[in-house]
N, C-alpha and C positions, 0 to 999 in steps of 0.2 A: 653482808656479801663476802664470800671469801676471796682471798687474793687472786686465785687463779681465774675466777669468773670476772672479777674487776678488770684484770689484764686482758682478757678476751674481749670484752665489750669495747675497751679502748682501742684495741686492734681493728675490730670490726668497723668502728666509726671512722678511724684514721683511713682505713682502706676504702670504705664506702664513699666518703665525701668526694674525693677526686673522681671516683668512677661515676658518681652521679652527675657531677659537673661536665665531665667529658661526654658521658652518655646522653644527657639532656640536649646538648648541642648537636649530636648526631641524630637524635630522635626528631628534634624540631626541623632539621633539614629534610629528613625523610618524610615527615608530615606534609611539607610544603611541596615536595616533589610529587607525592601522592595526589594531593589536592589539585596540582596542575595537570595531571594526566588527563587526556583528551576525553575518556569516557567519564571520568568523575566530574569534569567541568561541564560537559554536556548535560549530565544528570542534575547538577546544581542549577544550571541555566533553565532547564525545563521546569523545574520546581518553581524557581523565581518567576517565571513568565506566567505560569498558571495563577500564582498568587496575584500577580500584577493585573491580570485580566479580570479578576474577581475581588476588588477591594472591598473591605467591610469596616465599618466605623467601630469605635470602642464598645465592647461588650456585645457586639454583634458578629464576631468573628467566627461564625459557626462553621462555614465551608473551609475556612483557612484552618481551623482546629481539626476538622475532618481529614484534611490533607495531611496535616502533621502527624496525626495518629496512623494514617495509613502507611506513611513512610517509617515510623517507629516500628510498626508491626512488621513491615518488610525487612527491617534491620534486625528484628528480634529484640527490641529494647522495651522493657517494661515501663509503664507510665501510670500516673494518676489523672482522672479526668471525671468531671469538670473540676477545675480549680479556678476560683474567681470568675465564675459563670461559663467562660469559653476557653480558659487556660488549660495548658497540659504541662505536667511536671514529670519528666522521664528520668531513669536511673540507669547508669551503666557502672559496672565494677562489682566489688565483693558484697555490697549491701551493708558493709560494716564501716565505722569511722576509720579515718577522717572523711568528712564530706565537704566538697567544694562545688560551688554552683556556677553555671554559665547561663546568661539571660539574653533573650531576644524578645522585642516587642512585636506585635502582630498587626496592629491597627492601621488603617488608612485615614486620609483627610477628606472633609467635604469640599472637594475641588473638582472642576471639570477639566479633564486632561486635555491638553492642547497640542500634544506631541502626536504626530501621525506616524504610526509604525504597526508592524504586524500584530503585536500583542498589547495594543492600546486597551485601556479600561473599557470593559463591556457594560458598566454600570454608570449611568448618567449622574453627574454631580459627586462622584467619589473617585479618588485616585490615590495610589501610593506615591506621594510627592515628598516623602521623608526617608525613603530607603528601607522602611520596615520589612518589605518583602525580601529585600537583600539580607536583612539581619537574621530573619527566619531561616533563609536558604543557608547562610553561613553556619548557623548553629546545627542544622541538620547535616551539613558537610562535616562539622566537627564531630557530631555523633557518629557518623559513618567511619571516619578515622579512628575514633576511640574504641568502637566496637570491634574493629579489626585488630586492636592492640590491647585487648583486655588484660593480657599478661602483664602489662606495664602499670596497671591501675592498682596501687597499694591503698585502697580505699573506694569511695564511691563518688562518682560525677553526677550532679544533679542538673538536669536540662530544664530550664525555666522558660517556657513559651507563654509570654505574658500579654494579657489584653489591655487595651485602653490606656496607652501612655499619653495620648495627645489630650491632656487636660482632665482625663477621667480618673487619674490616680490608680490605675490597675495594680501597680506595684504594691500599694498599701493594702489592696484587697488580698493579693497573694500572701503578704506578711501575715495578715489577720487570719488567713486560713490555717496557719500552722505548718505549712508545707516546707518551711526552711528551718524548722526548729533546731535540727542538728548541724546545720551548715556552719562551717568555720570561716569561710570567705567566698565572695562572690565577684565575678567579673562580667562587665558588659561593654559593648562597643557601639559606635555610630559612624556611618560613612560621612566622608567630608569630600564634597565635590571640588573644593578649591585646592586640595592638597595632593601632591604627587602619589601615584599608585605605588605600593611597596614600602610606604612609610607610615608611621603611627605617631600620634600626638597626645600629649597629656601632661600632667603635672601633679605633684604632691600637694596635698591640702585642698584649699577651695578651688574648684574647677568651673562650677556654674552656679547661678544665683538662685535664691529662693524666690518663688513666684506665687503670686496670688491674684484673684480677679475681683472686681467690684462692679456693682450695678446700682444705679441710683434713679429714682423716679422723682422728678421735680414737678410739683403740682401748682398751678395757678388758677386763673379763671378765663375761659375761652370767650371769644367774642369776634366781632367784625373787625377786620384789619384797618378799616378806615376810622374807626372810632376807638383807638387803643386805650384812651382814658377810662373806658368802661370795662377794661379787661385787666387781668394781671398776667403779664406775658412770661410764661415759663421758658421760652426760647431765649430771650434776653438773659434770664437768670442762669440758664444752662450754659450760655455762651461765656459769661463771666466765670462760672465754675470751672470751665475747661482751662481758660487762661490762668486763673488763680492756682489750679493744681500744678501747673508747670513751674510755679514759683517754689514749690516744695523741694525741688532738685536744685534749682538755680540759685535759690537764696537761703534755704534752710539746711541743706545737706553739706557736710564736710566735702570739699572737692576731691579729697583723697579716699573718700568712701563712697564708691560707685553705687548709684541708685538710678531707677527708671520708673517713671510714672507715664503711662500712655493712655490717652482716651481714644479708643478704637471704635466706639459705637455711639452714634447720636441719632435718635429717632424721634420726630415729633412733627405734627401737622401733615395734612394731605392736601390742602388747597392753597392756592396763592393768596387768597383774600380772607383767610380765617386764622385767627390766633387760637391755637390749640389749648385744651385744658391741661395737658401735661406733656413732658418730655422725658424721655429715657436715655441715659447715657451709661456707658460702660467701659471698662478697660482692664489693664493689667499694671501691677506694680512689683518691682523686683529689688532685691538687696542681697548682699553677701552674707551679713550677719543677721541672726535671729533678732537681736536687740534693735538693729536699724529697721528690719522688716516690720516689727511690731509698732515702732514709732511712726513709721510711714503709714501703716494701717490707720492709726489713731488720727493722724492729721489729715488723711484723705476724708475721713468721715466729718471731722470738724470743719474743714473747708467747704465741703459740699452743703452741709446743713447751715452754716454761717452765711455763705453767699446767697443761698436760696431765701434766707430770712431777710437779708438786706433788700432783696427785690420782691418782698412781700409774698413769697411763695413758701410752700412746705416741701420738705424732702425726706425721703426714706432711703437708707443705704443698706444693701446686703452685699456681704463678702462671699467667701467660698462657701458653696452649698455642698450637699452630699455627692452631687455629680460632678462637682469641679473643687476638689480640696486643695488646700495650699500645698505647694510643693516645697520641702526644705531645700536648703543649698546643697549641692553635690560636693562632697568633701572626700577626697581620696586619701586612704590610709598611707601614712609615710612608709611603713615596712613594706606594704605591697607595691609601692612605687619603685622601690630599689629591685624587688623581685621582677616586677614587670619590665624594667629596662633591661634586666639580664636576659629574660626569656625573649623579648623582642629582638635583642641583638642576635640571639641564636637563630631566630626564625628568618629574620629579614636581612641580617647583616649588620656589622658595627656602624654606628652613626645614623641608623634609620629609625631610631626611637627619639623623637624630637620633644623638647619642652615647649609648651605653649602658655600664653597668658590666660587669666580667667576670662570668661565671657558671660554675658547677661542672659543668655539662654537658659532654660530650666529643664530638668530630667527628673521623672519620678523614680529613677533608679536611686535617688537620694533616700527613699523609704527603706530600701534594703540597708543602706549605709548606717541608718539610725539604730539598727539592731545587731548588725554584724560587720566586721571589716569588709569593705567594698572597693572595688577599683574600676573606674569608667575611663575609656579612651576613644579617641577618634582614629579612623583608618582612611588614609588617603585614597582616592579613586578617580582623580583627575584624568580625563580622557584627552590626551595630547592632540587628537585630531579636531577637538573642539576649541574654537578661539577663546570663547568665554563661556565657562560652564554656569548653568543656571543653578540659582541657589536652592536650598531646602525650602519646601513649602510653596514652590513656584509651580504653576500649571504646565511649565515647560521643563520641569525637572526630569533628568534622564539618569538612570543608574548605569554606571560602567560595569558590565559584568566581569571584567578583568579583575575586580576587587575580590571576588567570591573566594578564590583558593587562599588568598592571603588572609582573609577573616577566618576561614575554617581552620587553617593551620595555626593561626594565633590562638584561637580559643582552645583548640585541642592541646596545644603545647603548653598553655598556661595551667590547664587542669592537670595534665600528667606530671608537670614539673612540681606543681604544689603538692601533689600526693607524695611524690618521691622524697621531696625535701622534709615533708611532714614525718616520713618513716625515719629519716636520718635524725631529725630532731628528737623523735620518740626514743631512739637509741641513746642518744646524748643525755636525755632525762634519766633514763635507767642508770646511765654511768654515774650521774650525780648522786643517785640514791645509794 
């Protein structure tokens, strides 16, 4: 490289960096102002309510997918479909590298909604009780903002509308589809009903635990309840299994290494005077490290089989199936954490990007983080008019639609800023050459 070209690149980089920094702050504030406009907010609320009225479970989100595609068509955004059965992957920008992804999950839960309001679920036994209807809406809001500012996109934003987060591992199916092959970073969010609106919460490193499921069938010999000596009681065996499984955390785990084993399913018998032939139990186990997770899995099987044997029963244990895969721990990239804090400060104001402690919940967003740098965060949506907000996965859960513009602006700002900074880093690399 000749001297004059080398000097030119240094000058460009030195001038561009402060411009990017100042410009990003202004852009982020403009995005939030745009998202808060009455017509945009009404548009987002309308989308969210349609999705809420028609909840669909994992890999069954056909109508939700249809609605998303209709909105992308209206916005003039190209996309791939189907991805992972019902998923949609959209593209905004140049179509060239770098690629940055934004993700929203689409599926509902098998719950009967208990909230009486105009847009209550129209499907018995199904409800958006985890805010995924809001996540989809916020990503569509971000898409609308980005489409109106394509001149700022120095690369390509990939919009990932993902099915089956609730236990189905839809993220893994998206990864296996190859749809994110060129993506350099991915961002995802989740609403938080307990935290104030206008604030975000996350941390560098391990954010959420790895999660697995187990199911065991304990088989004995059925008979009359009045003559138990002629039977082999699987209910007694299963009861001792449940108690013994609790000792794995209380007596075998390092108190500083958080773990959870919960038996949430116990099925056996159908009459008060009959000892059944078998009992089925099932539950979840969670840990922050892969080593601890695998150790816990091994001990769960050993305890179930061993306790069944002590009570003269047989036991078979099954862990994650194809329909319910193990979820790895959600681990946020350290570099993206610093980047996130800076962007969040620009969008929401200084001091509104809060650090949080790790939690034992699980997220299949972790499948993305296993192949590319990823960052997951929570966005507050507490309704100050509500004395005590209902938790996620509650039949009384209510999404505060005031959160929609904040989520849309955050996602759009993360994408634009990432691409702008990638351009600056590209110039710096040229300088080094």
